[in-house]
BALOBA-1460 file (C-alpha; in Angstrom, 3 decimals):
// residues 168
<rec num="1" residu="m" x="-3.462" y="-53.401" z="-38.708"/>
<rec num="2" residu="l" x="-6.301" y="-51.146" z="-37.537"/>
<rec num="3" residu="k" x="-6.642" y="-53.273" z="-34.406"/>
<rec num="4" residu="k" x="-2.926" y="-52.779" z="-33.609"/>
<rec num="5" residu="i" x="-3.211" y="-49.007" z="-34.054"/>
<rec num="6" residu="t" x="-6.328" y="-48.883" z="-31.881"/>
<rec num="7" residu="l" x="-4.608" y="-50.931" z="-29.161"/>
<rec num="8" residu="a" x="-1.535" y="-48.693" z="-29.318"/>
<rec num="9" residu="l" x="-3.659" y="-45.543" z="-28.979"/>
<rec num="10" residu="f" x="-5.568" y="-47.122" z="-26.100"/>
<rec num="11" residu="a" x="-2.289" y="-47.996" z="-24.340"/>
<rec num="12" residu="v" x="-1.010" y="-44.422" z="-24.730"/>
<rec num="13" residu="a" x="-4.293" y="-42.954" z="-23.456"/>
<rec num="14" residu="l" x="-4.288" y="-45.357" z="-20.511"/>
<rec num="15" residu="s" x="-0.709" y="-44.494" z="-19.560"/>
<rec num="16" residu="l" x="-1.484" y="-40.760" z="-19.682"/>
<rec num="17" residu="t" x="-4.567" y="-41.276" z="-17.541"/>
<rec num="18" residu="q" x="-2.574" y="-43.344" z="-15.044"/>
<rec num="19" residu="l" x="0.200" y="-40.746" z="-14.927"/>
<rec num="20" residu="s" x="-2.316" y="-38.021" z="-14.179"/>
<rec num="21" residu="g" x="-4.154" y="-40.215" z="-11.684"/>
<rec num="22" residu="c" x="-0.939" y="-41.142" z="-9.905"/>
<rec num="23" residu="d" x="-0.054" y="-37.475" z="-9.451"/>
<rec num="24" residu="v" x="-3.508" y="-36.698" z="-8.048"/>
<rec num="25" residu="k" x="-3.135" y="-39.487" z="-5.491"/>
<rec num="26" residu="k" x="0.375" y="-38.326" z="-4.552"/>
<rec num="27" residu="i" x="-0.782" y="-34.714" z="-4.164"/>
<rec num="28" residu="e" x="-3.726" y="-35.738" z="-1.973"/>
<rec num="29" residu="e" x="-1.295" y="-37.529" z="0.348"/>
<rec num="30" residu="l" x="0.902" y="-34.437" z="0.838"/>
<rec num="31" residu="e" x="-0.422" y="-31.759" z="3.175"/>
<rec num="32" residu="e" x="1.136" y="-28.289" z="3.194"/>
<rec num="33" residu="g" x="2.830" y="-27.550" z="6.508"/>
<rec num="34" residu="v" x="2.793" y="-31.229" z="7.487"/>
<rec num="35" residu="a" x="4.541" y="-33.207" z="4.724"/>
<rec num="36" residu="t" x="8.315" y="-33.262" z="4.994"/>
<rec num="37" residu="e" x="10.985" y="-33.098" z="2.317"/>
<rec num="38" residu="a" x="11.400" y="-36.867" z="2.716"/>
<rec num="39" residu="d" x="7.648" y="-37.336" z="2.129"/>
<rec num="40" residu="v" x="7.830" y="-35.289" z="-1.086"/>
<rec num="41" residu="r" x="10.821" y="-37.238" z="-2.365"/>
<rec num="42" residu="a" x="9.149" y="-40.540" z="-1.463"/>
<rec num="43" residu="k" x="6.088" y="-39.600" z="-3.539"/>
<rec num="44" residu="f" x="7.688" y="-37.722" z="-6.447"/>
<rec num="45" residu="g" x="11.300" y="-38.955" z="-6.492"/>
<rec num="46" residu="e" x="14.326" y="-36.880" z="-7.373"/>
<rec num="47" residu="p" x="13.478" y="-33.439" z="-8.750"/>
<rec num="48" residu="a" x="14.607" y="-32.430" z="-12.243"/>
<rec num="49" residu="a" x="15.977" y="-29.204" z="-10.741"/>
<rec num="50" residu="t" x="16.277" y="-27.521" z="-7.356"/>
<rec num="51" residu="y" x="15.965" y="-23.757" z="-6.905"/>
<rec num="52" residu="l" x="17.260" y="-22.088" z="-3.741"/>
<rec num="53" residu="e" x="15.036" y="-19.258" z="-2.512"/>
<rec num="54" residu="e" x="16.124" y="-16.087" z="-0.696"/>
<rec num="55" residu="n" x="14.218" y="-17.044" z="2.470"/>
<rec num="56" residu="g" x="16.147" y="-20.307" z="2.863"/>
<rec num="57" residu="s" x="13.516" y="-22.532" z="1.303"/>
<rec num="58" residu="k" x="14.029" y="-24.585" z="-1.834"/>
<rec num="59" residu="t" x="11.735" y="-25.336" z="-4.729"/>
<rec num="60" residu="y" x="11.816" y="-28.672" z="-6.509"/>
<rec num="61" residu="e" x="10.852" y="-28.978" z="-10.168"/>
<rec num="62" residu="y" x="8.840" y="-32.047" z="-11.173"/>
<rec num="63" residu="p" x="8.066" y="-31.868" z="-14.899"/>
<rec num="64" residu="r" x="5.544" y="-34.154" z="-16.561"/>
<rec num="65" residu="q" x="6.552" y="-33.127" z="-20.067"/>
<rec num="66" residu="p" x="6.437" y="-34.273" z="-22.855"/>
<rec num="67" residu="e" x="3.866" y="-36.994" z="-22.070"/>
<rec num="68" residu="g" x="1.766" y="-35.056" z="-19.568"/>
<rec num="69" residu="h" x="0.106" y="-31.661" z="-19.448"/>
<rec num="70" residu="r" x="1.452" y="-30.505" z="-16.092"/>
<rec num="71" residu="n" x="4.655" y="-29.421" z="-14.376"/>
<rec num="72" residu="y" x="4.866" y="-29.127" z="-10.597"/>
<rec num="73" residu="m" x="6.927" y="-26.833" z="-8.382"/>
<rec num="74" residu="i" x="7.053" y="-28.016" z="-4.778"/>
<rec num="75" residu="t" x="8.523" y="-25.696" z="-2.154"/>
<rec num="76" residu="i" x="10.172" y="-26.987" z="1.007"/>
<rec num="77" residu="g" x="10.454" y="-24.345" z="3.733"/>
<rec num="78" residu="p" x="13.519" y="-23.745" z="5.905"/>
<rec num="79" residu="d" x="11.807" y="-25.936" z="8.538"/>
<rec num="80" residu="g" x="11.928" y="-28.927" z="6.150"/>
<rec num="81" residu="k" x="8.140" y="-28.976" z="5.622"/>
<rec num="82" residu="m" x="6.334" y="-28.608" z="2.307"/>
<rec num="83" residu="s" x="5.006" y="-25.051" z="2.108"/>
<rec num="84" residu="a" x="3.591" y="-25.070" z="-1.445"/>
<rec num="85" residu="l" x="2.734" y="-27.441" z="-4.265"/>
<rec num="86" residu="k" x="1.823" y="-25.738" z="-7.539"/>
<rec num="87" residu="q" x="0.923" y="-26.958" z="-10.997"/>
<rec num="88" residu="v" x="2.536" y="-24.180" z="-13.064"/>
<rec num="89" residu="l" x="1.363" y="-24.853" z="-16.631"/>
<rec num="90" residu="k" x="-1.616" y="-22.526" z="-16.653"/>
<rec num="91" residu="p" x="-2.544" y="-19.162" z="-18.182"/>
<rec num="92" residu="d" x="-1.740" y="-17.002" z="-15.136"/>
<rec num="93" residu="t" x="1.816" y="-18.396" z="-15.025"/>
<rec num="94" residu="f" x="2.209" y="-18.039" z="-18.807"/>
<rec num="95" residu="a" x="1.274" y="-14.348" z="-18.416"/>
<rec num="96" residu="k" x="4.469" y="-13.884" z="-16.360"/>
<rec num="97" residu="v" x="6.610" y="-14.936" z="-19.342"/>
<rec num="98" residu="q" x="7.342" y="-11.498" z="-20.754"/>
<rec num="99" residu="t" x="9.651" y="-10.180" z="-23.449"/>
<rec num="100" residu="g" x="13.182" y="-9.868" z="-22.059"/>
<rec num="101" residu="l" x="13.134" y="-12.781" z="-19.615"/>
<rec num="102" residu="d" x="16.015" y="-15.201" z="-20.128"/>
<rec num="103" residu="k" x="15.869" y="-18.992" z="-20.471"/>
<rec num="104" residu="v" x="16.781" y="-19.578" z="-16.825"/>
<rec num="105" residu="q" x="13.936" y="-17.346" z="-15.642"/>
<rec num="106" residu="v" x="11.436" y="-19.047" z="-17.961"/>
<rec num="107" residu="r" x="12.560" y="-22.531" z="-16.878"/>
<rec num="108" residu="r" x="12.200" y="-21.399" z="-13.267"/>
<rec num="109" residu="l" x="8.591" y="-20.325" z="-13.924"/>
<rec num="110" residu="l" x="7.394" y="-23.218" z="-16.104"/>
<rec num="111" residu="g" x="9.771" y="-26.122" z="-15.608"/>
<rec num="112" residu="r" x="11.310" y="-28.241" z="-18.340"/>
<rec num="113" residu="p" x="9.624" y="-27.821" z="-21.720"/>
<rec num="114" residu="a" x="8.139" y="-30.694" z="-23.699"/>
<rec num="115" residu="k" x="10.081" y="-29.751" z="-26.808"/>
<rec num="116" residu="t" x="12.790" y="-27.350" z="-27.949"/>
<rec num="117" residu="q" x="13.680" y="-26.347" z="-31.504"/>
<rec num="118" residu="i" x="16.514" y="-24.193" z="-32.841"/>
<rec num="119" residu="f" x="16.093" y="-22.369" z="-36.142"/>
<rec num="120" residu="a" x="19.563" y="-21.497" z="-37.451"/>
<rec num="121" residu="l" x="18.186" y="-19.735" z="-40.526"/>
<rec num="122" residu="k" x="16.139" y="-17.399" z="-38.336"/>
<rec num="123" residu="k" x="19.179" y="-15.913" z="-36.590"/>
<rec num="124" residu="d" x="19.386" y="-18.854" z="-34.161"/>
<rec num="125" residu="e" x="15.905" y="-18.396" z="-32.741"/>
<rec num="126" residu="e" x="14.913" y="-21.104" z="-30.294"/>
<rec num="127" residu="i" x="11.367" y="-22.148" z="-29.419"/>
<rec num="128" residu="w" x="10.374" y="-23.975" z="-26.251"/>
<rec num="129" residu="d" x="6.951" y="-25.668" z="-26.069"/>
<rec num="130" residu="w" x="4.929" y="-26.859" z="-23.061"/>
<rec num="131" residu="n" x="1.841" y="-29.063" z="-23.314"/>
<rec num="132" residu="y" x="-1.013" y="-28.035" z="-21.028"/>
<rec num="133" residu="l" x="-4.742" y="-28.271" z="-20.513"/>
<rec num="134" residu="d" x="-7.053" y="-25.274" z="-20.622"/>
<rec num="135" residu="g" x="-10.129" y="-26.895" z="-19.131"/>
<rec num="136" residu="q" x="-10.487" y="-30.023" z="-21.269"/>
<rec num="137" residu="q" x="-8.745" y="-28.459" z="-24.299"/>
<rec num="138" residu="a" x="-5.158" y="-29.630" z="-24.926"/>
<rec num="139" residu="k" x="-2.954" y="-26.679" z="-25.857"/>
<rec num="140" residu="v" x="0.684" y="-25.765" z="-26.427"/>
<rec num="141" residu="f" x="2.343" y="-22.680" z="-24.941"/>
<rec num="142" residu="s" x="5.466" y="-21.510" z="-26.795"/>
<rec num="143" residu="a" x="8.214" y="-19.076" z="-25.888"/>
<rec num="144" residu="t" x="10.524" y="-17.854" z="-28.658"/>
<rec num="145" residu="f" x="14.045" y="-16.840" z="-27.619"/>
<rec num="146" residu="d" x="16.522" y="-14.725" z="-29.580"/>
<rec num="147" residu="k" x="20.135" y="-15.764" z="-30.193"/>
<rec num="148" residu="d" x="21.118" y="-14.312" z="-26.803"/>
<rec num="149" residu="g" x="18.527" y="-16.414" z="-24.953"/>
<rec num="150" residu="f" x="15.902" y="-13.750" z="-24.206"/>
<rec num="151" residu="v" x="12.167" y="-14.070" z="-24.807"/>
<rec num="152" residu="m" x="11.075" y="-12.347" z="-28.018"/>
<rec num="153" residu="k" x="7.457" y="-13.500" z="-28.047"/>
<rec num="154" residu="t" x="5.039" y="-16.079" z="-26.694"/>
<rec num="155" residu="a" x="1.980" y="-17.821" z="-28.095"/>
<rec num="156" residu="s" x="-0.616" y="-20.368" z="-27.110"/>
<rec num="157" residu="i" x="-2.405" y="-22.620" z="-29.608"/>
<rec num="158" residu="n" x="-4.655" y="-25.664" z="-29.614"/>
<rec num="159" residu="d" x="-2.467" y="-28.765" z="-29.618"/>
<rec num="160" residu="p" x="-2.342" y="-29.877" z="-33.274"/>
<rec num="161" residu="r" x="-1.571" y="-33.473" z="-32.208"/>
<rec num="162" residu="e" x="-4.884" y="-33.696" z="-30.408"/>
<rec num="163" residu="n" x="-6.818" y="-32.668" z="-33.511"/>
<rec num="164" residu="k" x="-5.210" y="-35.439" z="-35.561"/>
<rec num="165" residu="v" x="-5.724" y="-38.268" z="-33.070"/>
<rec num="166" residu="g" x="-9.086" y="-37.254" z="-31.692"/>
<rec num="167" residu="g" x="-8.176" y="-35.817" z="-28.306"/>
<rec num="168" residu="n" x="-7.013" y="-36.857" z="-24.892"/>
């Protein structure tokens, strides 16, 4: 039984490592100002969401949640070339999630969350969680929304799953 559990944990760790490694390879192959929209789609596939920008560019959302610790926003300029590729799950982006932002604005900043929970007994509060890495430390960033869908508060904690399993 212990051998099966160990093998299962190894398989999960290996898949997470491969997912991360695959993204690194894909990113290295895409050069800003050179890679085209077709190149981005060939490497990353269909985006989870597309955001149209005021300047005529578009930003594609590529979440790696809930398995990974990253979410990517890739911007394609009006000329059809990739103008930016950003990993958005990091403290400076979390700092932009302020009280009063709505769910659409938060999704636009951070991408799809790893987990959502609704608490009916707490006046329909909803919590969205994103898994991320702060250096080597696995953490969870949370945004709590009121019943109208506006941010009430945010928090960041060490990922409790990592403490139970021994880390990632």
